[in-house]
Structures are given as C-alpha cells and as structure tokens.
C-alpha positions as a printed Julia matrix, in Angstrom:
220×3 Matrix{Float64}:
 -25.51   16.38  -17.76
 -23.79   13.0   -16.66
 -24.77    9.88  -18.78
 -27.64   11.15  -19.29
 -28.83   12.67  -15.88
 -28.99   16.11  -14.88
 -27.12   16.39  -11.52
 -26.3    19.44   -9.28
 -23.22   21.15   -9.78
 -20.74   22.27   -7.03
 -18.73   25.25   -6.35
 -15.58   24.27   -8.22
 -14.8    24.39  -11.99
 -16.34   21.34  -13.64
 -13.69   19.17  -15.41
 -14.51   16.49  -17.92
 -10.74   15.51  -18.45
 -10.1    14.72  -14.83
  -7.03   12.47  -14.24
  -5.54   11.14  -11.06
  -2.31   13.03   -9.73
   0.64   11.61  -11.79
  -1.51   10.13  -14.52
  -0.52   11.09  -18.09
  -3.99   11.26  -19.71
  -7.47   12.01  -18.9
  -9.82    9.29  -17.22
 -10.73    6.8   -19.7
 -14.18    5.88  -20.01
 -14.87    2.38  -21.61
 -17.97    0.41  -22.37
 -18.09   -1.08  -19.03
 -16.96    2.06  -16.96
 -19.82    3.88  -18.99
 -22.37    1.33  -17.74
 -21.3     1.89  -14.16
 -21.14    5.57  -14.42
 -24.87    5.56  -15.89
 -25.91    3.52  -12.58
 -24.06    5.91  -10.43
 -25.34    9.12  -12.0
 -28.72    7.72  -11.66
 -28.25    6.91   -7.94
 -26.94   10.7    -7.42
 -29.87   12.17   -9.52
 -32.48   10.26   -7.05
 -30.42   12.02   -4.49
 -31.27   10.92   -0.7
 -29.71    7.29   -0.17
 -25.97    6.66    0.36
 -24.44    4.67   -2.46
 -22.31    1.54   -1.8
 -20.26    0.26   -4.84
 -19.05   -3.24   -4.81
 -16.77   -5.14   -7.08
 -13.21   -6.63   -7.56
  -9.92   -4.68   -6.9
  -9.16   -2.29   -9.8
 -12.66   -2.36  -11.38
 -12.42    1.43  -10.8
 -14.81    1.94   -7.98
 -13.04    4.84   -6.32
 -11.93    6.52   -9.38
 -15.51    6.53  -10.72
 -16.82    8.2    -7.71
 -13.69   10.97   -7.96
 -14.6    11.4   -11.78
 -18.18   12.17  -11.13
 -17.27   14.56   -8.33
 -14.68   16.39  -10.76
 -17.34   16.41  -13.72
 -19.7    18.34  -11.35
 -17.08   20.57   -9.5
 -17.99   18.91   -6.18
 -15.44   18.51   -3.37
 -14.93   14.84   -2.49
 -12.98   13.83    0.55
 -11.87   10.39    1.09
 -11.36    7.89    4.05
  -9.35    4.64    3.51
 -10.79    2.14    6.08
  -8.53   -0.46    7.53
  -8.9    -2.63   10.88
  -7.42    0.16   13.02
  -9.61    3.02   11.77
 -11.3     4.67   14.75
 -14.5     6.74   15.23
 -12.53    9.93   15.72
 -11.31    9.83   12.03
 -15.07   10.25   11.0
 -16.44   12.34   13.78
 -13.49   14.35   15.26
 -11.54   14.8    18.58
 -10.33   17.25   20.96
  -6.68   18.27   20.24
  -4.14   21.02   21.32
  -4.49   24.46   19.55
  -1.51   26.7    18.77
  -2.38   29.01   21.73
  -1.93   25.96   24.13
  -5.68   25.41   24.55
  -7.86   22.3    23.68
 -10.3    22.52   20.81
 -12.59   20.47   18.78
 -11.39   19.23   15.28
 -13.85   17.81   13.07
 -13.55   14.5    11.49
 -13.93   13.85    7.7
 -17.6    13.08    8.06
 -18.4    15.84   10.41
 -16.71   18.27    8.07
 -18.46   16.98    4.97
 -21.93   17.16    6.6
 -21.15   20.85    7.71
 -19.91   21.84    4.26
 -22.24   19.93    2.16
 -19.49   18.17    0.15
 -19.18   14.54   -0.61
 -17.55   11.79    1.25
 -16.09    8.57   -0.19
 -15.54    5.6     2.44
 -13.13    3.26    0.68
 -13.14   -0.48    1.8
 -15.97    0.13    4.15
 -16.2    -3.6     5.06
 -12.61   -3.52    6.55
 -13.92   -0.9     9.1
 -14.38   -1.83   12.86
 -17.72   -2.59   14.24
 -17.77    0.87   16.29
 -17.11    2.85   13.07
 -20.11    1.24   11.47
 -22.23    1.82   14.34
 -21.21    5.51   14.35
 -22.69    5.69   10.87
 -26.12    4.14   11.6
 -27.76    7.21   13.0
 -26.72    9.22    9.78
 -28.13    6.36    7.7
 -31.6     5.88    9.2
 -34.45    8.25    8.5
 -33.05   10.69   11.2
 -30.14   11.72    8.95
 -27.98   13.24   11.59
 -24.84   12.63   13.4
 -24.58   13.15   17.24
 -21.04   13.98   18.57
 -20.85   12.35   21.86
 -17.88   14.3    23.34
 -19.73   17.77   22.6
 -23.41   16.64   22.55
 -23.75   18.5    19.27
 -26.25   17.06   16.7
 -24.95   17.7    12.98
 -27.45   17.63    9.92
 -26.36   17.49    6.4
 -25.94   20.72    4.69
 -27.41   20.78    1.08
 -25.16   19.08   -1.42
 -23.9    16.35    1.01
 -23.59   12.89   -0.47
 -22.15    9.72    1.08
 -20.49    6.96   -1.06
 -18.57    3.78    0.02
 -16.71    1.09   -1.64
 -16.02   -2.58   -0.97
 -14.67   -5.71   -2.31
 -16.81   -8.89   -1.81
 -16.39  -10.59    1.58
 -14.89  -14.3     0.88
 -14.55  -15.35   -2.76
 -15.51  -12.94   -5.64
 -17.94  -14.84   -7.83
 -16.79  -12.94  -10.85
 -12.93  -12.92  -10.42
 -12.69  -15.98   -8.09
 -10.29  -13.73   -6.01
 -10.24  -14.02   -2.22
 -10.25  -10.87   -0.19
  -8.99  -11.29    3.28
 -10.03   -9.43    6.41
 -13.3    -8.11    4.69
 -16.5    -8.63    6.84
 -19.71   -9.25    5.49
 -22.0    -6.18    6.32
 -25.1    -6.88    7.6
 -28.29   -7.04    5.46
 -29.87   -4.33    7.39
 -26.8    -2.08    7.24
 -26.56   -2.69    3.52
 -30.17   -1.85    2.93
 -29.81    1.77    3.85
 -27.52    2.17    0.75
 -28.24    2.0    -2.95
 -26.1    -1.02   -3.88
 -24.51   -0.83   -7.41
 -22.05   -3.69   -8.55
 -18.96   -2.32  -10.6
 -17.79   -4.76  -13.22
 -14.23   -5.48  -13.92
 -12.83   -4.25  -16.99
 -12.14   -6.76  -20.05
  -8.47   -7.38  -21.07
  -9.05   -5.24  -24.21
 -10.46   -2.29  -22.15
  -7.38   -2.59  -19.79
  -5.25   -2.45  -22.92
  -7.02    0.74  -24.19
  -6.53    2.35  -20.83
  -2.79    1.54  -20.44
  -2.4     2.83  -24.05
  -4.11    5.97  -23.24
  -3.26    6.87  -19.89
   0.29    5.32  -19.76
   1.04    6.57  -23.32
   2.2     2.77  -24.12
   1.93    1.9   -27.81
  -0.92   -0.37  -28.41
   1.36   -2.83  -30.19
   3.11   -3.45  -26.66
C-alpha cells in the first residue's frame, strides 16, 4: 500500500526505511515529496505507460523512484545519460568471454526487459538522438525491443516498468535555473510517457531533511 494505492510487490524484502548508501537516516517524506509520491504511485498502479519525472535539480526525482522500488521490493537498475551515452549501454554488445570466444552481453534495458525489473533513465534529455530512437519501438504499441546485431525481439517480462527523469530544457519556470545541454524532447516522444512534475522542496523541508538525514541539530 503506497500513498494510497495497492501496487504489485517484487521478489526482494520490502523496505519502508530505505536510505541511499552513506546516508545516516531513512528517506524523509515531506509534504511536497508525499504529493509527488502519490502521483508516481498512481501512475504505477495504472501500469502500462512509462513515467517521466520532470523538475529542478535536487527535487528528489531519482530518489523518489528508488524509494518506491525499495518499498515494493523491486529491483531497479539505473542509467545515467550524458552526451556520450551510446545505444550499446541500453541494448547490449558483443564482448570477449573468459574462454576467448565472443558472446552477447545484454545492456541495461535488455536485461530489465528479460527479468521483469524496473529501469530508471536519468537525465533523459541529455541522451543523444540515436538512443532516443532506440527506445521508440519499446514505447509504442508494439512494446518490444529489436536487437539489430542478433535479430532477436525482446518483449517485456511481467513486472517490467520504465521511468525517466529530466531537468527542464532551457530555463526552469519554477526556480529560474538554466540547465545547459538539455534538448527539448519532441511532443510525440513525450506523449508516450505519463509526465509528472516534481516540485522543489521548500527551505523549511530542506532543513528538516538535513536535520534528520545528516544528524544536524535543527538550531543550526
């Protein structure tokens, strides 16, 4: 039961006290992040469409998806996109095996599809056009990924879900920040996602997070 939707659980132990490695305390849910959590949980409950979270830096987009995955006991892999990301990171490549032969190694997307796991694509609007093109067939009604090198067609195993995050291209209306290198995704591409805006935490909420996660006295 997640805010307040019943969602399918995964094979791992479910953790309501999840924290990032190195963090001192559990994930802190503030009023703002609870509202975002409700929107994400609703999208997961509906089920079929991938989810795109957009918002300013440090709004907690990535952490929110990882938190939901931990609550459900779902495996969630992550790809950090940048201008040099290549399709092989998503789909896979031929590589040397220990015995000297050449074998196929799945990329993050192919592996998640086969195993029925979650995949989080961070900073999606930093990815090169050929990477976005590789996602198109999976995002349309076919719901399949074709591997050109092998000719194999991979379809999602039960439980697979795709999430993406991005900062706004250009100037963020909420914060006034400018995010360099971000390309506006086409409307046709974005329409394939359930799009969720993640609001920035208020200064009071940030103080609460610092106090509870970092162990800093509220007076400081």
